[in-house]
VOLUMKOL-78200 format. One line per 3 residues: number of its first residue (from 1); their letters; for each residue x, y, z of C-alpha. Coordinates in Angstrom, 1 decimal, padded with zeros to 4 digits. Layout:
N
NUM> A> X:Y:Z | ...
END
This chain:
189
1> MKV> -178.9:-105.1:-134.7 | -181.8:-103.3:-135.6 | -182.2:-099.2:-136.1
4> KQV> -185.3:-097.6:-133.4 | -186.8:-094.2:-133.4 | -186.2:-092.7:-129.8
7> KIN> -187.0:-089.3:-129.3 | -183.9:-087.1:-129.5 | -184.0:-085.1:-126.2
10> ELQ> -183.6:-089.2:-125.1 | -179.7:-089.0:-125.7 | -177.3:-087.9:-124.5
13> TNE> -174.1:-086.9:-125.0 | -170.9:-088.5:-124.1 | -168.8:-086.2:-122.8
16> NNP> -165.7:-087.9:-122.7 | -166.0:-087.7:-126.8 | -163.1:-086.4:-128.2
19> RVI> -164.3:-084.9:-131.4 | -165.6:-081.4:-132.7 | -167.1:-079.7:-135.1
22> KDE> -166.8:-076.4:-135.6 | -168.4:-073.8:-136.9 | -169.2:-073.5:-140.8
25> KFK> -168.0:-077.6:-140.8 | -171.1:-077.9:-138.3 | -173.4:-075.4:-140.4
28> KLV> -173.1:-078.0:-142.9 | -173.8:-081.1:-140.9 | -176.9:-079.0:-140.3
31> QSI> -177.6:-078.3:-143.6 | -176.9:-082.0:-144.8 | -179.3:-083.6:-142.2
34> KEF> -181.9:-081.3:-144.0 | -181.6:-081.7:-147.4 | -181.3:-085.5:-146.9
37> PKM> -182.3:-086.8:-143.9 | -183.2:-091.0:-144.9 | -178.8:-090.7:-144.1
40> LDL> -179.4:-090.5:-140.3 | -181.7:-094.0:-141.2 | -178.5:-095.7:-143.3
43> RPV> -175.6:-094.2:-140.8 | -178.3:-094.3:-137.3 | -176.2:-093.2:-134.2
46> IVN> -175.3:-095.9:-131.6 | -175.9:-095.5:-128.3 | -175.2:-098.0:-124.8
49> SDM> -177.5:-099.0:-122.6 | -178.3:-095.8:-120.9 | -178.6:-094.3:-124.6
52> IIL> -175.8:-092.3:-124.4 | -174.1:-091.7:-127.5 | -171.0:-093.6:-128.8
55> GGN> -171.1:-092.7:-132.1 | -172.3:-090.0:-133.7 | -172.3:-086.7:-130.8
58> MRH> -172.1:-084.3:-133.9 | -175.3:-085.3:-135.9 | -177.2:-085.5:-132.9
61> KAC> -176.8:-082.2:-132.4 | -177.1:-081.1:-135.9 | -179.8:-083.3:-135.4
64> IEA> -181.0:-080.7:-132.8 | -180.5:-077.6:-134.6 | -182.2:-078.9:-137.6
67> GLK> -184.9:-079.5:-135.4 | -186.0:-082.7:-135.7 | -187.6:-084.6:-133.0
70> TIP> -186.9:-088.2:-133.2 | -183.8:-090.0:-134.9 | -182.9:-093.6:-135.7
73> VVI> -180.4:-095.1:-132.7 | -178.7:-098.5:-132.5 | -178.5:-099.6:-128.9
76> ADD> -175.2:-101.3:-128.2 | -176.3:-102.8:-125.4 | -173.8:-106.0:-125.3
79> LTE> -170.1:-103.7:-124.9 | -168.1:-103.8:-122.2 | -166.5:-100.4:-120.7
82> KEQ> -163.3:-100.9:-122.5 | -165.4:-101.6:-126.2 | -167.6:-098.9:-126.1
85> KEF> -164.2:-096.5:-125.2 | -162.4:-098.8:-128.5 | -165.3:-097.5:-130.3
88> IVK> -165.8:-094.0:-129.8 | -162.2:-093.3:-131.0 | -162.0:-096.1:-133.7
91> DNV> -165.9:-094.4:-135.1 | -163.9:-091.1:-136.1 | -160.6:-092.3:-137.5
94> GFG> -160.5:-092.1:-141.0 | -159.1:-094.9:-142.1 | -158.9:-094.1:-145.4
97> EWD> -157.8:-091.0:-147.9 | -159.6:-089.3:-150.6 | -158.1:-090.3:-155.1
100> WSI> -158.2:-086.3:-155.7 | -158.1:-087.4:-159.6 | -161.4:-089.2:-159.4
103> LAN> -163.6:-087.0:-157.3 | -162.0:-084.4:-159.6 | -163.3:-085.8:-162.5
106> DWD> -166.5:-087.5:-161.2 | -167.8:-085.4:-159.0 | -168.6:-081.5:-158.4
109> SES> -166.7:-079.2:-156.3 | -169.2:-077.3:-155.4 | -171.6:-080.0:-154.4
112> LKD> -168.8:-081.9:-152.4 | -167.7:-078.6:-150.6 | -172.3:-078.2:-149.9
115> WGL> -171.9:-082.4:-148.0 | -169.1:-080.9:-146.5 | -165.8:-082.4:-147.9
118> DVW> -163.2:-080.0:-148.1 | -162.7:-079.3:-151.6 | -159.5:-077.4:-153.4
121> QPE> -159.8:-073.9:-154.4 | -158.1:-071.7:-156.7 | -155.3:-069.6:-154.5
124> EEA> -156.8:-066.6:-155.5 | -160.2:-068.0:-153.4 | -158.0:-069.8:-150.4
127> DYS> -159.0:-067.6:-147.4 | -155.8:-067.4:-145.7 | -156.7:-064.9:-143.2
130> VLD> -156.3:-066.6:-139.9 | -152.4:-067.2:-140.6 | -152.4:-063.0:-141.0
133> DLD> -152.1:-063.2:-136.6 | -149.2:-065.1:-136.8 | -145.9:-065.0:-136.3
136> LDN> -145.2:-068.5:-136.4 | -141.3:-067.8:-138.2 | -140.6:-066.0:-134.7
139> ELD> -142.5:-068.4:-132.9 | -140.7:-071.3:-134.0 | -137.2:-069.1:-133.6
142> ELR> -138.0:-068.7:-130.2 | -139.6:-072.3:-129.3 | -136.2:-073.3:-131.0
145> ENN> -133.9:-070.8:-128.4 | -136.2:-072.3:-125.6 | -136.6:-075.9:-126.0
148> KRF> -139.9:-076.1:-124.9 | -141.9:-079.0:-125.1 | -146.0:-079.6:-125.6
151> VQI> -148.0:-080.5:-123.9 | -152.1:-080.7:-125.7 | -155.0:-080.4:-123.6
154> AVN> -158.9:-080.3:-123.5 | -161.3:-077.4:-123.9 | -164.6:-076.9:-124.6
157> TDD> -165.8:-076.0:-127.2 | -167.9:-073.1:-126.0 | -164.1:-071.6:-124.0
160> FEE> -161.8:-072.0:-127.4 | -161.4:-068.4:-128.3 | -161.5:-067.0:-124.5
163> ISE> -158.8:-069.7:-123.7 | -156.5:-068.4:-127.3 | -157.4:-065.2:-126.3
166> LLK> -155.8:-065.8:-122.7 | -153.1:-067.4:-124.2 | -152.0:-064.8:-126.4
169> KLR> -151.8:-061.9:-123.6 | -149.6:-064.7:-121.6 | -147.8:-065.0:-124.9
172> LEQ> -147.7:-060.8:-125.2 | -146.2:-060.7:-121.7 | -144.1:-064.2:-122.1
175> VYL> -145.8:-065.7:-119.3 | -146.4:-069.8:-120.3 | -148.8:-071.5:-119.6
178> GTI> -146.8:-074.5:-118.5 | -145.0:-072.7:-115.5 | -148.6:-071.7:-114.4
181> LLE> -149.8:-075.4:-115.1 | -146.3:-076.9:-113.0 | -147.8:-074.0:-110.3
184> ALK> -151.6:-075.3:-110.7 | -150.7:-078.4:-110.4 | -148.5:-079.0:-107.3
187> DNV> -150.3:-077.2:-105.2 | -153.0:-080.0:-106.2 | -151.7:-082.6:-106.1
END
């Protein structure tokens, strides 16, 4: 395999990529690329022969944000469609686990945090404000009582906040997305 520099706008993001990176972690990735661009040469973006990204969608997005004009790629033109789909998932699976004692003893936690690793925080520094609006005990009790089942639905990252707010409003009115979805599916199938 040969690493090749291509214009960043020649690459196409893969709409079927199931992995996303949000907000603070994305900012850290952009900063990481700005501070250590050589890493891209060591871990280039993988594309198919049509220049559709198979591995590295978020790095590509971060490179655009960082202002790069070219990006290193490897063209995987010998993969079948099935192998491409398999690669997209397997490239994003973390098979290993961190050895936290080595990290704690041999690495500076601020550097690890800056590099994008979710590191330990003293309890007084932990931000639990995201849990403030949730009444988890009540929601779990309600789910147990009503014996509900779940379906996971993928949404565009840009739509997530708006969808979350609308779902909260529906829950307050005790209207469930499953009922709405079932009716819409019946009408369209």
